[in-house]
Each structure stands twice: as structure tokens, then as C-alpha cells.
N, C-alpha and C positions, 0 to 999 in steps of 0.2 A: 349399520350403514352409515350412521352418525359418525362412528368412529374414523371411518375411513373417508368420509367427507373431509373432517377436520384434518386429516393428513393431507389430503389435496389441495387444502385451501394453503396450508402450510407450505407444501410444495410450490404453490404459486407463489407465496408471499417471498419465499427463497430466491427462486427464480427472477423475481422483480428486483430483490435486492442485489443479485448479478448485474443488472442493467443499470445500476446507479453509477454516479461519476466514479471513473477509476482513480484512487489515490495511491501514487506510486511512492516509495519509499523517500525519493530525491524531493518530492514536493511535500511530503510529511516532516522532513529535515527541516525543510525551508519555513513552514508554518510554526514550527517549535521553535526555530530560533526567534521569530520575530513575536511570538505570542506566550510562551511559557513563563509562568509568573517566577519559578527558581532563577531562570536566567536572568529575568529582567531585575531581580532583587541583588544578584550578584553584580549585574553592570552597575548597578545604583552605588554599591558598595566600593567598587572600582573607581567610580567617579568621584566619590568623597576622599578616597586615597590620593587621587590626582589633584583634588584641591588642597589636600594638606599637604603634598609636595611640592606645591608652587613656591616662588620666590615671595609670595605675601605672607607665607606662614613660616618663613625660614630664619627670622631675627636679624637679617642682612640689613634691612632696611630702616632709616631713621624713624622716631616717632615726633610728631609736630601736633603741638596742643595749643588752644588759647584759653585765656581766662579773664574775666571782666568782674568788677565789683563797685558799688555806690554804697556809701555809708554817711548817715546823717545821725547827728546827736546833739540834744538840746538840754541844757542844765544849767545850773545858776554855780558860778564861779567866782571866787575872790583870789585875787593875784596881790602879791607883795612883791615889788622890784628890788633891783640892788641899791638903789639909791633913796630906800626906805618908803618911796611912794606905794600906795596899796591902790587896789581899784576892784570894784565889786559889779557884775553884769549878771541880771535874770534873764533866763531864757538865752542863753549864749549858743549861737549855733555852731558847730563844726560839720562842715561838709569835705567828703574826701572821695576821690574817684581814681580808680586806676584800670587798665588792660595792659595785658602782654601776650605775645606769641612764643611760646618756648620750643626749642628743638633739642632732642636728645639723640645720641648715637653713640654705639658701643664700638670702640675702635678695636679692642681686643678683648677677646673673653676666654683665651687659653685653647683656642681653636674648638670650643665646644658647640658652638652654633655650626659650623663647617661639619662636623661629625653629625650632628643631629640633621641637618638637612641630607646628607646622604643617607642617612638611616631612613629618612622619609621617602626619600627616592626608592629605595629597595623594598620599603613598605608598600608604594602603588607597583612596583614590579612583581610583588608576591601577590598584591590583590587581582593583577592581571591573569596569573597563573590560576588564582582562585576561580575566575570566571572562566577561564579552560577548562578545569577540572569541573566545574558545574554542566557546562556544555557537554562534555564527555559523559559525565553519569546521566546526563538528561537523555543524550543520544541512545546510550545502552538500554536505558528504561524504554525509549521510544521504539526501537528495533524488537526489543522483546515484545512489546504490546502488539506491534505491527505483524510481527511474525505468528504470535498467537492468533490474530484477525486471519493471517491467509492461511493458517494451519486449520482452523475451524471452518473456512470456508472450504478446504478440500475434504475435510471430514464430513461436510454436510453432502456434498458432492457424492462422495462415497456411501454415505448412508443412504442416499437417495437410489443410488445404482443397486445398493443390496437390498432395498424396500421393493423395488421393481421386479428383481429377480424372484424374491419371495413371494410377490403378487402372483407372478406369471406360474411359480411352481403350485401355488394355491389353487389357480384357475385349471391347472393341467389335472392337479388331483381330484377336483370337483368332476371335470369332464370323465376321467376314470371311473369315479365312484358312480356316476350315471350309468356307463356302459358296463359297470359290475367287475372291473378289472383290477379294482383295489378295493380296500376295506375302508371303512369310515375312519378307522384311527389314524390314517395317512392323512385324509383330508383335515382332521383336528390337529394334528402335529403341524401341518402346513400353515393352518389359521394362527396356531400359537406363534410360531417363528416369523410371521407377517405382522403380528400385534407387537412383538418384542423389538421389531425392525422399526416399527412406528414410533413406538416409545424413543428408541435410541435416538431416532431422527428429531424429535421433539425437544429433547434434550440438548442436541448439538446447535439446534436453532437458536435457543434460548442462551446457551453459552455463547455463541457468536453475537448476539446482541450486547453479552454483558462486556465481552471482548471489546466490541466498538466503542462502547462507552469510557472504557477505561482508556482506550487510544484518545478519545476526543478529550478526555481530561488533560493528558500529557500536551496535546495540542492546544488547549485552553480555549475552546470552542464549544459550540452548542453540544450537549453529551448526545442528543438524538440525532446529530448530524449523519446522514448515511451515506454509506460508499460501499464501493468494492476494493479489493485489495489484488496486488501482483504476487502469486504464489511462487514465480520465478525467482532463482537465487545464483549469484556469480560468484564464486570464489576467487579470491587473488592468488596469482600466482604463486608458487614457491620460492622463485627467484626474487620477486618484492618481497615476501615475507622476511626471507635471508638478510637482504639488506637492511630493513627496519629492525630485526634481531641484532644485527650488528652494531647498530647506532643508538640502541634503546638508553645508553648512560647519558648521553647529551640532549635528549627528548623525553624522558620518562618526566611526567609533570609532578610526582612526588619527590624524585630526585633534585629536580629544579628548585622546588619549595624549600628542601633542605638546605640546599647550596645558600638561597636568599636569608634564610632565618640564620644561617652561621654566620653569614656577612653582618646580619643586623646586629648580633651579639658582639661582635668584634668592634663594632661602630658604637655601640652603647658602651663599651668599656673604655673606649677612648675618649668619649664624652663625660664619664664620670671622672678619669683622671685629669682632665683640662679644668676641673674645679680647683684642682691645686695651684694654679696658676693665677697671676693677678689679672684685674679686670681695669682697663683704661677706657673711660668714657668722657664724651666730649658733650658739652651743654652750650647751647646758646638762646639769647633772648633778645625781643626787642619790647620794649616797654613804654608806658605812658601813665603817668601819674598826675592829679591836679588836687589841691586843697584851698579851701576857704576857712578862716579862722576867726575868732570873737576878737574883741579888744584886749583881751587878756594875755593873747599870745603875742609873740614878738614880730609874727609875720602876718599880714593881712592875708596873704594868699602865696601859694607855691604852683609852681609848673614844670615838670619835667618830662623828658623824652629820650630813648638814647638806645644803643645796642649794648649787650654784654655778653662774653663768651668765656668759657671755664674748661679746664680738664681736670678729671678726677680719678684717682687712681684706688683701687680697692682690692685689698689682697687678705683673703681670709685664711690666715696662717694655721688657725687650729679652731675648729669646730665642734671641739668637745669629742671628737672620734666619730663622728656621725658620717664624714665622707670617708673614713678609711673603711668603715663597715659597708658602706655603699659600693667602693670599690671592690671588696672582698666578694660580696654576693655577686657583683657583675661578672667579676672571674669564674664563680662557680656556675654562673647562667652559661657563659661561654662553654666551659668543660662539658657541662649537660648538654648542650646543643651539639657538640662533636660526637658525643655518645649517642644522641638521637640519631644524627646522622649516619653513623655507622650501622645503626640498628634498622633503620629505613633502607639503607643499601642492602642489606641482606635480606629483609623482607620483600622488596621488590624482585630481588634476583630469585627468592624462592617463587613468589607470586607469577612470575616469567616463565620459570621452567614448568610450573604446574600447569599454566593458560597454554604452553605450548605442548605439553602431554595430553590436556584433554583435547585440544584441537586435532590433533593426529590422531588420537584414538575416534574423536567424532566421526571426522572423515572416512575413517577406514569401517566404522560402521555403518555409515550411511552406504559406502559401496556394497557391504554385504547384504544390507537391507534390499537394493535394488535387485540382487540375483534372486533374494527370497522371493520377491513379489513377482518374477518372471517365472518361477518355478511354482509358486502358488497359483497363478494363473493358469498356468499349463495344466496341473493337477484339477483345478476346478472345470474348466472347459471338457477334459477326459471324462470328469465325474458326470457332468450333466450328458454327454453321449451315452455313456454306459446307464445312467437313470433312465433316459428315454428307452433303450433296449431292455430295461428289466433286470441288468445285471448286479446294481447295487440298491439297497434301500433309500428311502428320502431322508434316513438319519444318517447316513453316510455322506449323502450331498448335501446335506445342512453343515455337517463337519468340514466339509471340502469348502463351502462357502464362509464360514466362520472362520476358517485359517486364512484363506484369501482376505477378508476383512481384516483380520489382525496383522498380517504383512502390511498391508496397505497403510493401516494407520502407523505402525511402526516404521515404514519408509519415511512418510510426512514428517514425523516427529524427530527422526535422525536427521532429516534434511535441515531443518530449521535450528536443531540442537547444534549441528556443526557450524552453521553460520554464524549462530551467536557465540560459539566458542572461538570462531576465527575474530570477531570484532573485539571480543575479550582480549584476546591475544594482541591484536594490534593497540588496543588502549595500553597494556602494559609496556609496548613498544615505544608507546609515545607518538603512534603514527593515525589514531583512529580520524584526527580531523584532517588527515593529509591524503588519504586514498578514497579513490571513488568506488561506489558500490553498485 
């Protein structure tokens, strides 16, 4: 009796769980986009790239600096003048003061900063693609975790139904035994089957609790937050899938990243070549200086202020071969990036075709599983009637019950497997974020 009381309490717990707040996939996606730690980190990296790609980090702006100094010296001096006079001063003080504002600007650097600035812009675009990739991967994890919860929700309901049928069969067997129309063995078999179904239900309820914690972890919220899921899925039409299949080359995030990396390697090569050209710099300054001198000096004091400007040309004709080596390495990096882009194109094409095949197969499997469920349920209903008429044994009835249970579980798994296969297919098409589910 204690064992059945425990099962009843777990059934009540399960029913209470279904009454919790409904968490739809759309709401789960919204929460994940706001809270998920991985997405937040990738967005911070994107912001850093945006800062690096600003005009403040481009080298196009001049540098402005200021400096000031004050010096005091006190020493014993002896001076001999041109006319033969000499003079000695003990504790002669010399005071000097100066201050300046300095401006430096590079007028021409061989176009190196232009290529570097463009490369930084490409890096920013690449970081934006990284954010998108992080969101896509998180959404796939989210949907997998959500469908795991939904699947276990349905499995719990199925095992509850199976247990209820087993209890009914046990009750009938006990009554038939009391009237002497069956043996004690049938009662024991029915009791064992009911106990087995109770254990299966306990395991499913525990698995459901674990799956909810996994989903809450992805949503970055309280792990014990309870909710119910929506088991219904809606598949994208074949016409929409065909459109996204046709345009995958311009939308797949890996292909877009490869294009950006290739453009960056080209710009880096140009930046290295720009070092072979001369550099023209503009300098300007406004300065002030003042000095107070001892009697041994020709001047008692001096004071000056004014503006100065100048141009300087610097051409590093030969740097010991280091620049040539850097250019060669940049060329090799560009060639490697081109090869990597070709490799990624092949990998994406392979992954896309595999994902398409997996999706088509999963959809067909799901449709077949639906037919299996209909057949198994009809067989079980017929078996129940034949069992009540004494035409089959309890073992045969149990086998029909297990067949129905197996087909129901397979149908549920096939449904969510097909939906996840569709989502993975859409990700390879580059349309995961553009389709409503």
C-alpha cells in the first residue's frame, strides 16, 4: 500500500506540474536572448570590435600633447671675460622655465592606416557574425532542451495512462480470483506489471525534473523554476524550405565569416606593402620659455614665446629584410585563407545536404510512426475486449499494452527529432533566425 501511495503522490505532483505557467518556445527564445551568458559575452566582444573600428582607433586623427618644466641650479661659478676680467660668484642661481603644446599629424603613411582601418571595420562585421553564430547555436541548444522537456511531459502522461490501465487490470484480476474464475498466477503477473509501470513513471518524472533544470540553465534563471511546455510542433512548409535552400550561399554564417576573413587577409597584405612607401609627418608647437641667470652670464634674464611648424619625411629603404619577410608571410596567409574558404564551402555544402537528408528521413519516419500508433491502439482495444471474453491470456494483453506504449513513445521521439532536424537544416541554410516557429 505504501508503494501505491507513493505513486499516487507522484501523480498528483505531476498533475500539479502541468498546471504551472505555460512556457511557449517563443517566450523561451525571448528569455534566452536577454539572459543567456554566452550571448551576452559575444555581444560584449562585438562592442569591443566596434570600439576598435571607430575613428578614434584609426590613426587618422592628430596627436596633441603638452609639456612643462622648471629647473633651478645653485653653484659656485668663476667666469673670465674676453677683456680679461674675471668674476667669481658663490651660490649663483640659475632658473629656467618652459612650457609647450605640441601637435603631430601623419599626412601620408603609404595608405597603411587606410587599409588597417578597413580591416578593423571588417573585424567588427566579423564579430557581428560571431554574435549571430552564438545566437544560432544557443537557439539550437534551447530548442533541443525545450523539446526534451516537452517529450518527457508527454512520456509522463503516457506512462500515467499505462499505469492506470495496469491498475485496472490488477483490480479485475483480483475480482476474478475472488470469484474463482482465474488463478493466483494471473493476479501476481498483473501486480508485477503494475509495479513495473510505477517504476517507469517514477523514472520519467525524475528525468522531467532534470530536463527542466537543463532548460532553466540555458535561460540563465532559477534552476528550480517550474513550468509546463507546449508539445505541439509546426513544420515549415516545403516551399519556404526550398527558397532558403536556394539562397544558402548568401546567408550561411560560416560562408559569410570566410568571406570576411578573406577580405581581412587582403587588407593586411596591402597594409604590409604600404610600409615600403615613405611617411610624411607634420609637426607644430607653441612654446614659452623663461630664464633668470647669475652675474656670470651675459644675460640677466630671457623670455621667449612663439609658434613653430615643420615637415619631416621618413623612408625606410631597407630594414634588414624584415619588411620583405612580413610581406611574404602576409601573402602566404592570404593564400591559406583562400584555401580555407574553399574548404569551408565544401563543408557547408556537405553539412547542408546531410541536414536536408536527415530532415526528409525524420519527417517520413514521423508519418510512419503515426500510422503505427493508430494500428497499435486498435490492436490493444481489440485485445482488451478479447481478454474480457476470456479469448486471450493476460500475458497476451500485456504484450499488446507494451506494443502500444512503445509505438507512442516512438511517435513522440520521432516528432521532436523531425523538428530538431528541420531547425538544423534551417541553420545550415542561414535562415534559423528568419523563420517563425
